[in-house]
N, C-alpha and C positions, 0 to 999 in steps of 0.2 A: 351509508357508508361502512364497509367491513371493518372490523378492528384490526389495527395495525399490530396488536400485541400477541406474542407467540408464547406457547406454554414452556418452551425449552429451546436450548441452541440447536439440538438435533432437529427439532420441528422446523426451525427457521431456515436451516441451510439444506433442507431434504430434497429440493429441486435443484440444487447446484449440480449440474450434469457433467459428466466426462467431457474434457475439451474446453470447458467455460473458461472465459477471462475474468479476473479478480482484480478490483483496486482495493489495496488494503491499507488502513491507517497505522500509525504508529512511527515511533524514531527509535532504532534499537529496540529496547523492550519496555520503552516508555508510551504508554497509552496504546498497546496493541490489543487487538480484539481476541484474546486468547482462547476464550470459551468457544467462540464462533470456529476458530482454527482447530481446535480440539474435536469439536463436532464433525468437521469435515474428515479428520484424520480418522475418526471412528466409523467414517462411511466408505463406500468403495470408490469414491469419485477419485479420477486420476487425470492425467494429459492436461494439467492447468497451466494456464498462462498468467502470470502474477505481476502487477504494477504495484510497486512499493519502494519506499526509500531504500530498505534492505530487507535482509532476509532472516532476521532474528539471530539467534545463536544456535549451535548444533542441537539443543535438547529443549529449545523453547521456541515458542511463536512460529513464525513461518519456517523455522529450521526444523520443525517435526515433520511437516510435509514433505520438505527436502529430502529428509533422511528416508522417509518412506517410498521415495521415487515418486512422488505424486505431480511433481511440478516439472513441465516441459520447457517452459520458457520464463525468463524474469526480465523485467525493465526495472533497473534500480540506479542508484546513484553512489551506493556505498555497500561494499560486501565484506569487509575486512574482518568481521568478528566471527565468521563461519567457515571451519575449515573443511567441512563437508562440501560447502557450497564451491570452494575453491578446487576441491578434487573432483567434482563431477563437471565443472566447467573445464578443467584442463584435460579431463579424460574423454571429453566429447559426448558426455552424457546430458548435458543441459546448455541450453542457448540462452545467451546473455546480452542485453542491450544495456550498456552504461551510459548514462546522460546527466549532464551537470544537475545539480541539486535543485537550483532555483528554476531550470527549464523544466524539470520534472514536476514540480509545483505547479508552475504555468500551464503545463500540458493538461494536467489534472482540473485545473480550474476552467480552462477553456473548454474542454469537454463538458463541464457542467453548465456552461453559459451559452452554448451554441456556437462558439467560435471554432472553426475548423482548423485553424491554423494560425501562426504569428511567427513574426520575425524578431530575433534576439541577437545580440552581439556575442553572447556566450557560446564558446566553441569554435569561433571563426578563427581559420588559419591553423585549425588542428584536426586530427581523424573524425573528430564530432561532425564537421562540416564537410571534410574532404572525402571522407569515407576510408575503408580499409581497416576498421576496428573489427577485430575476430569476434564474430557473434557465436559461433560454434566452432569447435575443433574437430578434427578426425582423429581416431583412435592412433593414428601414428603421429600426432603432433602437429600436423598441417593444418592449415585453416580451410574448413569445409565450407563456411559460410561467413563472408565479410560484409560490414555495412556499407550501404550504397552513398555515393556523393549526395549531398542535399543542394537544393537550389539556394543561391546567395544573390543579395541584391544590395546596391549602394544607397543609403538615404543620407543626404547632406555629403559629408567627406567620409563616412565610414561605412563599412561592410557589415551586413546582418545575415544571418542564416535562418532558412525557414524551418520551423518546427512543427508537427501535426499534432492536434489534440489527442487526448486519450479518453475514450468511452469503453466502460467495461460492463459485461454482462451483470455482475454484482459487485457491491461494494461492502466491505465489512469494517465496522468502525467501532471505536470504544468510548463512551462517555460517562463522566461521573453522575449526571443526572439528566432523566428524560422524562416527559410525559407522554401519556397514551396516544396523542396525535403525532409524536415522532419529533417535537422540539427539543433540542439538545443543548446541554451545557457541558463545557470539557474543564478539566481541572489543571489550570496554570500550563505548564509546558507539555502535559499530555495532549494538549489540542493538537500539537504539531501538524502531521499530514492528515489528520482525521477529517476536518471539514471538506478538504481538497478532494480527498477519495470519495467521501459520501457524495459530492456533487457528480463525480464522474460514473457513478454507477447507475445504470438502468433500474435495478432493484438494489436499494442500500438497506443494509440489516446492520442495526445498532444494539450492541449489548450495552445495558446501562447498569451502573451500581445502585442507583435509587430510582424507583419509578413512581411517579405523582399523576394525579389527574390534571387535565386541562385547566389553565388558569392559576395552578400553584406556582408558577415560574412567571417571575416578572417579565414581560415581554421585552423589555430593556436589557434583560441579562441573558436572553437566548443566543447562542453563538452560531447554531444551524437551525434554520427553520424546518418545520416537519414537512413541508413540501417537498424536500430532498431525501425524505426518510419513508420507506415503504414498510419495514417490520421492525419491531422493538422486542428485545428480550431481556427481562430482569434477571441479571446474573448474580447480584449482589455484590459485596465489596470484592475488589480485585486482590489476588495473592501476588502482590507486586515484587518482581525479581530484580536484583540488582546485576546489571551487565557486568560492571567491573568494580569488585569491591578494593577499594585502598584504604590504607589505615596509616597512622604515623605514630612514632614512638611519643609517650606522653612526656611532657617536660619533666625533667628531672630524674626520669627512669635510667 
């Protein structure tokens, strides 16, 4: 079996081609695969379609690719921390599909488990189900592409909307610990969307802070089995950014 370990982030993402679809882990700036994103930014890859909870901030995470004009379309649940994201969307430069956060999580999980679609109550009675949400604006501010209506059905006495699974060409994730077989352990809340994104990728690339040999991780502590991971890059400790720094005045000051 060929080794899953790659010598650098650049090597691991080298075959991500223009027009590829990416499922990307992280929440805000917590647990984002920043080294892999930076390696894509250093390449010529463009016209990307991204599935991620959000799009980073203007100068970090996916916001770097966004600022470079490398992203064509985003499916996300929250985008409020990125001014460039809002500018591109409203100017008609970026296509955006907003989806409820739990629905996004389940669409990724479904993609990884072979479930093509599922019914959920989230979004029923809103434009999420009824259609009409602006996916892309025209330069004059009119709606160029609107979301289509989705199938709904009644189960019992409640209406549900059909949501399709997400599968991506590649998934990019960050883990605190991994072994050379691709088994991963995530650090507390930095787990967030990482396992789900990893499951949805046809080729999943994991950057890990610490890399160990098979057997060094207690099987009971593995959060994501190596069967979902095709490539591993040892990037060392992450330079963790704080998305919003808040402070309070010391008592008695």
